VEXLO-169988 format. One record per residue (C-alpha): residue number from 1; residue in one letter; x, z, y. Coordinates in pm, 1 decimal, always signed. Layout:
> resi, resn, px, pz, py
> NUM, A, X, Z, Y
...
This chain:
> resi, resn, px, pz, py
> 1, X, +1.6, -0.2, +8.6
> 2, X, +281.3, +105.7, +244.6
> 3, X, +426.8, -244.8, +182.5
> 4, X, +130.3, -436.9, +265.4
> 5, X, +90.2, -240.1, +596.2
> 6, X, +456.9, -336.0, +663.4
> 7, X, +385.0, -683.0, +589.1
> 8, X, +101.2, -685.7, +823.9
> 9, X, +318.1, -532.0, +1092.7
> 10, X, +581.0, -811.4, +1066.2
> 11, X, +307.7, -1092.1, +1055.0
> 12, X, +150.1, -954.2, +1381.8
> 13, X, +478.8, -907.6, +1572.1
> 14, X, +619.7, -1244.1, +1470.3
> 15, X, +283.8, -1409.4, +1533.3
> 16, X, +228.7, -1233.8, +1855.9
> 17, X, +567.8, -1335.4, +1968.1
> 18, X, +548.4, -1684.4, +1847.0
> 19, X, +208.1, -1709.2, +2017.5
> 20, X, +283.1, -1580.6, +2344.8
> 21, X, +610.4, -1781.4, +2374.1
> 22, X, +425.9, -2089.6, +2264.3
> 23, X, +154.3, -2037.8, +2547.0
> 24, X, +427.5, -2007.4, +2798.6
> 25, X, +599.6, -2297.1, +2681.7
> 26, X, +278.5, -2502.5, +2694.9
> 27, X, +132.0, -2381.5, +3010.7
> 28, X, +350.9, -2170.9, +3247.6
> 29, X, +665.1, -2362.1, +3205.2
> 30, X, +517.0, -2702.7, +3313.1
> 31, X, +338.2, -2526.6, +3595.4
> 32, X, +666.5, -2372.6, +3721.3
> 33, X, +847.3, -2712.5, +3716.8
> 34, X, +569.8, -2886.9, +3894.4
> 35, X, +577.1, -2633.1, +4187.5
> 36, X, +780.5, -2649.4, +4497.6
> 37, X, +1084.5, -2411.0, +4473.0
> 38, X, +959.2, -2155.8, +4714.3
> 39, X, +608.0, -2151.9, +4536.6
> 40, X, +785.1, -2123.6, +4207.9
> 41, X, +988.7, -1816.4, +4306.7
> 42, X, +690.7, -1664.8, +4466.1
> 43, X, +484.9, -1704.5, +4157.9
> 44, X, +758.8, -1599.7, +3919.0
> 45, X, +796.9, -1277.3, +4125.6
> 46, X, +433.8, -1202.5, +4057.6
> 47, X, +467.3, -1225.5, +3680.2
> 48, X, +605.1, -885.8, +3587.0
> 49, X, +389.9, -745.3, +3277.3
> 50, X, +613.5, -873.4, +2992.7
> 51, X, +857.3, -590.7, +2987.1
> 52, X, +845.8, -374.8, +2799.7
> 53, X, +552.9, -519.9, +2580.5
> 54, X, +733.1, -832.4, +2439.5
> 55, X, +1066.3, -654.3, +2375.6
> 56, X, +876.9, -380.9, +2191.3
> 57, X, +690.2, -632.6, +1988.9
> 58, X, +997.4, -849.9, +1905.1
> 59, X, +1221.7, -540.6, +1821.6
> 60, X, +973.4, -350.2, +1617.0
> 61, X, +908.1, -658.4, +1399.0
> 62, X, +1280.8, -696.2, +1352.7
> 63, X, +1296.2, -324.0, +1253.5
> 64, X, +1022.8, -350.5, +992.5
> 65, X, +1167.0, -671.2, +865.9
> 66, X, +1484.7, -481.7, +794.7
> 67, X, +1299.8, -216.3, +626.0
> 68, X, +1122.6, -455.5, +390.9
> 69, X, +1448.3, -627.3, +319.4
> 70, X, +1614.4, -291.1, +250.8
> 71, X, +1317.6, -200.7, +19.4
> 72, X, +1426.4, -500.3, -206.8
> 73, X, +1106.9, -722.7, -74.2
> 74, X, +1336.6, -1033.4, -38.9
> 75, X, +1600.5, -1201.1, +179.4
> 76, X, +1324.8, -1370.6, +367.7
> 77, X, +1262.1, -1067.9, +530.8
> 78, X, +1627.5, -1024.9, +623.9
> 79, X, +1635.2, -1377.6, +770.9
> 80, X, +1319.6, -1288.5, +972.7
> 81, X, +1479.4, -986.0, +1104.7
> 82, X, +1802.1, -1178.7, +1213.0
> 83, X, +1560.0, -1442.9, +1379.5
> 84, X, +1361.7, -1172.0, +1570.1
> 85, X, +1703.9, -1030.1, +1673.6
> 86, X, +1778.5, -1393.0, +1798.0
> 87, X, +1465.5, -1398.3, +1998.8
> 88, X, +1562.6, -1070.9, +2156.2
> 89, X, +1923.4, -1165.1, +2224.1
> 90, X, +1826.7, -1497.4, +2378.6
> 91, X, +1568.5, -1299.1, +2609.1
> 92, X, +1799.7, -1039.0, +2718.6
> 93, X, +2120.6, -1231.5, +2753.7
> 94, X, +1980.6, -1561.6, +2887.2
> 95, X, +1617.5, -1544.4, +3025.2
> 96, X, +1622.8, -1187.3, +3179.4
> 97, X, +1935.8, -1229.5, +3380.0
> 98, X, +1755.5, -1558.3, +3534.0
> 99, X, +1441.7, -1378.3, +3594.1
> 100, X, +1634.8, -1088.1, +3770.4
> 101, X, +1797.0, -1346.3, +3996.0
> 102, X, +1464.2, -1520.9, +4086.3
> 103, X, +1296.2, -1184.0, +4165.4
> 104, X, +1594.0, -1107.1, +4399.7
> 105, X, +1529.9, -1437.8, +4591.9
> 106, X, +1328.2, -1449.5, +4889.4
> 107, X, +1078.8, -1740.6, +4853.7
> 108, X, +1032.4, -1777.9, +5222.1
> 109, X, +1418.0, -1835.8, +5299.3
> 110, X, +1582.8, -2013.5, +4996.0
> 111, X, +1950.7, -2041.4, +5056.8
> 112, X, +2077.8, -2388.2, +5121.8
> 113, X, +2280.6, -2363.2, +4812.5
> 114, X, +2017.2, -2248.4, +4591.6
> 115, X, +2050.6, -2338.5, +4211.9
> 116, X, +1724.9, -2424.7, +4057.5
> 117, X, +1708.2, -2219.2, +3737.6
> 118, X, +1417.2, -2376.8, +3585.2
> 119, X, +1586.8, -2630.5, +3358.7
> 120, X, +1807.8, -2378.9, +3222.2
> 121, X, +1530.5, -2093.1, +3171.6
> 122, X, +1336.0, -2364.2, +2997.3
> 123, X, +1594.0, -2449.7, +2746.9
> 124, X, +1644.8, -2085.0, +2651.3
> 125, X, +1274.1, -2027.5, +2640.6
> 126, X, +1229.2, -2330.7, +2403.3
> 127, X, +1508.4, -2176.1, +2185.8
> 128, X, +1355.1, -1820.9, +2142.6
> 129, X, +1010.6, -1999.7, +2081.2
> 130, X, +1154.4, -2182.2, +1786.6
> 131, X, +1338.5, -1850.4, +1668.0
> 132, X, +1014.2, -1685.3, +1673.0
> 133, X, +819.5, -1957.7, +1491.8
> 134, X, +1103.0, -1954.1, +1231.9
> 135, X, +1061.4, -1589.6, +1180.8
> 136, X, +696.9, -1609.3, +1138.5
> 137, X, +753.7, -1886.1, +881.5
> 138, X, +1015.3, -1668.7, +710.7
> 139, X, +772.0, -1371.7, +697.6
> 140, X, +471.6, -1585.4, +566.7
> 141, X, +688.3, -1727.2, +301.6
> 142, X, +829.7, -1391.0, +203.7
> 143, X, +472.2, -1238.3, +176.7
> 144, X, +332.7, -1511.8, -32.2
> 145, X, +656.3, -1498.2, -245.3
> 146, X, +758.5, -1867.6, -216.3
């Protein structure tokens, strides 16, 4: 019974992470890219509710995957754990620093040498989206024992 509950937790965490990241890739990223720079900075500064929710979801999923792998439930859970850690690493090492820089930028007076972070942020975001989907697939396969 405990194993089933843990399996549900990893499916919920990987599914939520993949779904949220996919929704951002599908709707928020194209909207950001279409905006003039000042409007992008203003709008980006308004979106602040991801922390600490997403890190908690991703890292709890990684921990439970490690627990399932340690309980001998299959190497796919270990792979899913590594993929979820990858999601977290890309977020914290790549996307979060960009977010921090954008939040510190005044949308009313962009510097003349302002470098648009959107292309880089989009690439990192797509990588973590792919990693989250791969974790979801690994968890699903591990649960159905394929």
